[in-house]
C-alpha positions as CSV (number, residue, x, y, z in Angstrom):
1,M,-33.7,-8.4,3.5
2,K,-30.2,-7.4,2.2
3,T,-28.5,-9.7,0.2
4,Q,-24.4,-10.1,1.4
5,P,-22.7,-8.3,-1.5
6,A,-25.4,-5.0,-0.8
7,S,-24.9,-5.3,3.2
8,Y,-21.1,-5.6,2.7
9,L,-21.2,-2.6,0.2
10,A,-23.0,-0.6,2.7
11,I,-20.6,-1.2,5.6
12,N,-17.4,-0.9,3.5
13,V,-18.9,2.6,1.8
14,R,-19.8,4.0,5.2
15,A,-16.6,2.8,7.0
16,L,-14.2,4.1,4.2
17,R,-15.9,7.5,3.8
18,K,-16.0,8.1,7.8
19,A,-12.1,6.8,7.9
20,R,-11.6,9.8,5.5
21,S,-13.8,12.0,7.9
22,W,-15.8,13.1,4.6
23,T,-19.7,13.6,4.3
24,Q,-21.8,11.7,1.9
25,Q,-21.9,14.9,-0.2
26,Q,-18.1,15.0,-0.3
27,L,-17.6,11.5,-1.3
28,A,-20.3,12.1,-4.1
29,E,-18.7,15.0,-5.2
30,R,-15.3,13.3,-5.5
31,A,-16.8,10.5,-7.5
32,A,-18.9,12.5,-9.7
33,I,-22.2,10.7,-8.6
34,P,-25.2,11.9,-7.0
35,R,-25.2,12.1,-3.2
36,S,-28.7,10.0,-3.4
37,T,-26.5,7.2,-5.1
38,V,-24.2,7.4,-2.1
39,A,-26.9,7.1,0.4
40,S,-28.5,4.2,-1.2
41,M,-25.3,2.5,-1.5
42,E,-24.6,3.0,2.3
43,S,-28.2,1.9,3.1
44,G,-27.7,-1.4,1.0
45,A,-30.7,-0.3,-1.0
46,G,-30.7,-0.6,-4.7
47,N,-28.5,-2.0,-7.2
48,P,-25.5,0.4,-8.1
49,S,-24.4,0.1,-11.7
50,L,-20.5,-0.9,-12.4
51,T,-19.8,2.2,-13.5
52,N,-20.9,4.0,-10.3
53,L,-19.0,1.2,-8.2
54,A,-16.0,2.0,-10.3
55,A,-16.2,5.7,-9.9
56,L,-16.6,5.3,-5.8
57,S,-14.0,2.7,-5.8
58,A,-11.5,5.5,-7.5
59,A,-12.8,8.2,-5.3
60,L,-12.0,6.2,-2.2
61,G,-8.7,4.8,-3.6
62,V,-9.8,1.2,-3.2
63,G,-10.4,-1.6,-5.7
64,I,-13.9,-2.6,-6.3
65,E,-13.3,-5.9,-4.9
66,E,-12.8,-4.4,-1.4
67,L,-16.0,-2.2,-1.4
68,L,-17.9,-5.7,-2.1
69,A,-15.7,-8.2,0.3
70,R,-16.4,-9.3,3.8
71,P,-16.0,-6.1,5.8
72,R,-12.9,-6.6,7.9
73,T,-12.5,-6.1,11.6
74,E,-11.1,-3.1,13.0
75,C,-7.9,-4.9,14.3
76,T,-5.8,-8.0,13.2
77,L,-2.9,-9.1,15.1
78,V,-0.1,-11.1,12.9
79,R,2.3,-13.0,14.8
80,A,5.9,-12.6,13.4
81,A,5.8,-16.2,12.9
82,D,2.7,-15.8,10.3
83,L,4.3,-12.8,8.3
84,P,5.5,-13.8,4.5
85,V,9.2,-13.9,4.4
86,R,11.3,-14.4,1.4
87,R,15.1,-14.7,0.8
88,R,16.3,-12.9,-2.2
89,G,19.9,-11.8,-3.1
90,G,21.5,-15.2,-3.4
91,G,20.0,-16.1,0.2
92,R,21.8,-13.1,1.8
93,V,18.7,-10.7,2.0
94,V,15.7,-11.6,4.0
95,V,12.6,-9.8,3.1
96,T,9.7,-9.6,5.4
97,K,6.2,-8.4,4.4
98,V,5.3,-6.2,6.8
99,L,1.9,-5.5,5.4
100,P,-0.3,-8.6,5.7
101,E,-3.1,-7.8,3.8
102,R,-3.1,-6.5,0.4
103,I,-3.7,-2.9,-0.4
104,R,-3.5,-1.8,-4.2
105,G,-0.3,-0.1,-5.0
106,M,1.2,-0.1,-1.4
107,E,3.8,-2.5,-0.1
108,I,5.9,-2.5,3.5
109,D,9.0,-4.6,3.4
110,R,11.5,-5.2,6.4
111,M,14.7,-5.8,4.8
112,E,17.8,-7.6,6.5
113,F,20.9,-7.3,4.6
114,V,24.4,-9.4,5.6
115,P,27.6,-7.4,5.0
116,G,28.1,-7.4,1.4
117,A,24.8,-8.4,0.2
118,S,22.9,-6.7,-2.4
119,M,19.6,-7.4,-4.3
120,P,18.0,-5.8,-7.3
121,G,14.7,-3.6,-6.6
122,T,11.5,-4.5,-8.6
123,P,10.4,-1.3,-10.4
124,H,6.8,-0.8,-8.8
125,V,3.8,0.5,-10.9
126,T,3.6,3.7,-12.4
127,G,2.7,6.5,-9.9
128,T,4.4,5.1,-6.9
129,K,6.8,6.7,-4.4
130,E,9.3,4.7,-2.4
131,F,10.8,5.6,0.9
132,F,13.8,3.6,1.9
133,H,14.6,4.0,5.6
134,C,17.6,2.5,7.1
135,L,17.4,1.5,10.5
136,S,20.7,0.1,11.2
137,G,23.9,-0.1,9.3
138,R,24.9,1.7,5.9
139,M,23.1,1.0,2.6
140,Q,23.6,2.2,-1.0
141,V,20.7,2.7,-3.0
142,L,21.2,3.0,-7.0
143,V,18.1,4.5,-8.6
144,S,18.1,5.4,-12.4
145,G,21.9,5.3,-12.3
146,Q,22.4,7.8,-9.4
147,M,24.0,6.2,-6.2
148,F,22.7,7.3,-2.8
149,G,24.5,6.4,0.5
150,V,21.9,5.9,3.3
151,A,23.0,5.6,6.9
152,A,21.0,4.7,9.8
153,G,18.1,7.0,10.7
154,D,18.3,8.4,7.0
155,V,15.2,8.1,4.7
156,L,15.5,8.2,0.8
157,A,12.3,9.0,-1.0
158,F,12.5,8.0,-4.8
159,P,10.1,7.1,-7.6
160,G,9.2,3.5,-7.0
161,D,8.5,3.0,-10.9
162,Q,12.1,3.5,-11.4
163,R,15.1,1.1,-11.8
164,H,16.7,0.6,-8.4
165,S,19.1,-1.9,-6.1
166,Y,20.1,-1.9,-2.6
167,R,23.6,-3.0,-1.4
168,N,24.9,-3.3,2.4
169,A,27.9,-0.9,2.2
170,G,29.0,-1.6,5.6
171,N,30.8,-4.2,7.7
172,D,27.9,-5.3,9.8
173,A,24.3,-6.1,8.9
174,A,21.8,-3.9,7.7
175,V,18.2,-3.3,8.4
176,A,15.9,-1.3,6.2
177,V,12.1,-0.7,5.8
178,S,11.0,0.1,2.4
179,V,7.4,1.6,2.1
180,V,5.9,1.8,-1.3
181,V,2.8,4.2,-1.8
182,P,0.7,5.4,-4.7
183,V,1.1,8.8,-5.2
184,P,-2.2,10.7,-5.8
185,V,-2.7,12.2,-9.3
186,G,-2.0,15.9,-9.0
187,A,0.3,15.9,-6.2
């Protein structure tokens, strides 16, 4: 009989591999481990070493805890009232976490700015990129001392680990979405 962590590992590794359309061999090559080790993990057999779990998690771009966690259902509906909301910028900016579950290095926030509101950004982890999409209004984004005007429909891409801040430059409320993603090494 499989233990829960072994069965969770088997389900999660297989699901993550298939979501990337990789074969067991392709995953093994990316993780620099034998294909038989991947097959063993996907079958729930054996007792994988921490080194192999770390190599596998790095190849899949997830934390080890995600490999061992209870498998997630494919779909999750999170009602608007249940999304985490914070007020920043002296209460003049409403930030809603659009990504309801934690994914290492990734964030998606919807931001609503009253006219004239500003907010400092928090530099994200090294190796991330931020995509700031202005949905309505006019925003100014200051990145490492350089000012960018971002109008409705525009997207500003910048290194997420740089100092940055946001300001509603218009006379009306402005809404934007910030997407922070890890950039693969060598990209």
